[in-house]
N, C-alpha and C positions, 0 to 999 in steps of 0.2 A: 135337674140335678143341681145340688148345692155347689156353689163356687168356693174355692179356698180363699182365705183372706190374704190380701196383698201384704207383703212383709217389707218393712223399711229398715234402714240403719239410722243411727242417731244423726248422721251427717247428710241424710237424704234431703233433697229439695222438696218443698211442698208439704212438710210434716204438718204445720199448723193448718194449712188450707184443707188438707185431707181430714183432719180431726174436726174442724169446724163443720164441714159438709156431712161427714159420716158419723161422727160421735164416738169413734174408736180409732185405735192405731195399734198395729202389731209391729214390734221393733225387735230385731235380732242383734247379736253381737254387743249386748249391753255389759256383760260380765266376761272376765277372762275364765278360761276353762278350769283353772285351779280353784278359783273361788266358788263357781257354781257347782263343781263336783263336791267340794267340802260342805256347801249348804245342803245339797241334795242328800248326801250321805248322812248328815245329822238327822234329817227328818225321816228318811227311809229306815234308818237304824232305830229311831225312836218308835216308829210304827211297829216294826218287827218285835221290839223289846216289850211292847205293851199289847201284844196280839190277843191276850186273854180278854181284853175289853172289846166286847162285841158291838156295842153301839158306837159307830164311827164319829158321831157328833161329840159324844163324851170323850172319845179317844183324842179327837182334835183339840178339845178344850184342855185336857190334861197335859198334852204335849206342849201346848202354847202357854200354859200357866208359868209365868216367870220368864218366858223367852225374851221379853223386851228388856230384861236385866242382863242378858247374856252378852258376852263380847261379840259373838257372831252376829247378833242383831245390830250392834253398832257398826260392824263391818258392812252389813247389808245396806243400811240406810245412808251411809256415807260413801257408798260406791260412787266414784266420780261420774261415770257416764249416766248412771241412773239419776243422780242429783242434778247434773247438768240438763238432762232431758226435762225434769220437772221445773227447773228454773226457766227453761225456754218457754214453758207453757204457763207458769204461775208467777214468775218474777223472782227476784233475789230474796224477798222476805218470805222464806219457805219453811214449812213445817210438815211433819208427818204425825197423824193422830195416833194416840196410844191404843191402837186396836189393830193387831195383825192377825188375820184369820188363816187357818190351815184347812185346805180342802182335800179330802180323800175320796176319790171316785173309783170304786171297785166294781167288779162284775156282779157282785151280790148285794151291795149296799143300796137299800131302797129309802133311806132317810130323806124326807122331802126338804130338810134344811140344807143338805149337801147336794141333792139332785133337784135343781130348781126348775119349775115351769117358767114360762115367759113372765118377766117382771121388770120393774125399774127400781133402782136402789134408793131413789129419793123417798120411796115408800118406807124405808127403815129408819128415817130420821136424818139422813145425810143431806147436807146443804147442796144446792145446785152449783155452787162455786168450788166444789171439791172434785178431785180427779181420783178415780180408782186405778190401782196398779196391780196387775196379777203377774207374779213371777212363776214360770213353769219349772217344776223340779223334775219332771219326767216328760217324755214325748207324748203328744196326743195322737189318737188315730181318728178315723172318720166316725167313730161311734161315741167316744167319751170326751170330746172337747167341749168348747163353748160355742154357742151360736148367737149371732147378733142380727139386728134388723137395722141396717144402715139408714141414718137420717131421721129415725124416730124421735131422737132428742129434740129435733126442731119442731115437733108437733106440740110441745108442752107436756104436761104431766098426764100420763095414762093412768086411769084408776086401777088400783090393785086391792084385792080382797083375799085374805088368808093365803098370802104368798103367790097368788096367781092374778093375771090381768082380768079385770072385769069390764070387758069392752062393751060400749053401747051398741045397740042394734045398727047394723049397716057398716060398722067399722071393721076393717080387716087388715091383717098384717101381710105384707108381701116382701119379697127379696131376702128371704132368710139366708144368712151366710154362715157356713160351718167353719169352725176354727181347727180343722183337722191337720193343718200343716204347721201348727205350733210345735216347737221343739224345746227340749230342756235348755233353760237359760234365756229363752225368749221372754219378752215383756209385752203384756197387753194393757193398754190404758183405755178407759172409757168414761163417758159422761154419765152422771147419776140419773139422767132422764132417758138414757138409751135403753130400749127394750132388748133384753137378752135372756138366755136360758142355758142350762146344761143341755148339751146335745143329746145325751143318753148314756148308755153304759156299753163298754166293750165286753165281749164274751171271754176275754183272756187278759187284757191289760188294765193296770191301775194307773189313774192319772192323779198326781199329787201337785199341789200348787199353793202359793201364799198370796194373800191379797192385802194390800196396804192402801191407806187413804191419805192423799196429800192435799194441802191447800196453802194459800197465802196467809201469813199471820195478820195481814192488813185487811182481810176480808171478814165478812160476818160469819159467826159460828152459830149453828143450831144448838138447842138445849142439849141434845145428845152429844154433840161434838164438844161442848164445854165440859160436860160431865166426864167424857173420856180423857180430856186433856191432850197435850201434844208435846212433841220434842222439836225445838227449833234446829233447822239444818243450815240455814244461811240467812244473812241479813243484808238489806239494801243500804244504799249510801246515806239516806236520811237517818236511818236508825243507827248507822255507824257514827254519824255526827252527834246524835243525841246521847249515845253511849260515851263518847269522848267527853262531853261537857258534864256528864255524871248523872243527870236525872231529868225526867220529863217535866219537872216543875220549874226548870230554868232558874235555879238559884243564881243570883247575880255574881258574876266573876268567880265562879266556883273553882276553876282551874287556871285563873289568870296568874301568869308568872310562875306556874308550876308545871307538873307533868300529870298525864292521865294515869289513873290506877284502875286496873280491871280485875274483878273477882276471878280467881284461878278457875272456878267452875265454868266460866264462860270463855276460857282461853281458846277453845276450838273455834269459836265464832269471832272473837275479838282478840287482837294482839296489841297490848299496850306499847310495846317497843315500836311497832309499826305506826301506831297513832303518833307517838312522839316524834318519830323520824320524819313523817309527812309534814306535821305542823312546823317543825323546826326549819324544814326546807322552804316553807312559805314565809 
């Protein structure tokens, strides 16, 4: 019988060690109820409003078209606990790729893009220094969640062909773990080399979720990730210093005897008054 996935909170001990060993992590209490209800309502209402679109992959793409320009998207990616969790794993130089996917798993939808067999996400062009984050907008049940194979990310890259694993003779997968205990508002993170799949379909419930991809801005980007682009969420201390002196070219004495000036478009990441106050104190 499949075992339910152990669920953590953002303050639980051993988060990093569990992720290193198993390649995934299910975390609860990341969002407050008001926000997750608003986020869930936005997508469930959008699905209902566009119910004439029968292909759920097309429906997902239509709903997500332009979502990254919505205020609600900004609220999502700057949620403090979610951002802090990603900083814990990836460091303060943090970004989210410009590709958020909506997954609609219904009792009748057979689209293989949305109902996946065993696979690894590195197959799609994602770098192995990226972390996937799934935000559940509805509860899962034992039929329609996700399943993972703990520890398979430590085996290296499993070959994939046409969205399914192409295992060599004699290689088998064991210890399948079903994510049926994931609830609305829970967050699942996983490594791009982890073997996982859609568990299946419920005969009555629809599972809706979002998937985001996070990485350090200081890490290597694949060609796909460069093409997608990204939004910076946080900057580390060395980049704060570089921003204070004005440019990476180190123009001599650029701000000597003066004050830092920060582009207003970067005000969420950098605060010129904060810079000047810190430097003045020293």
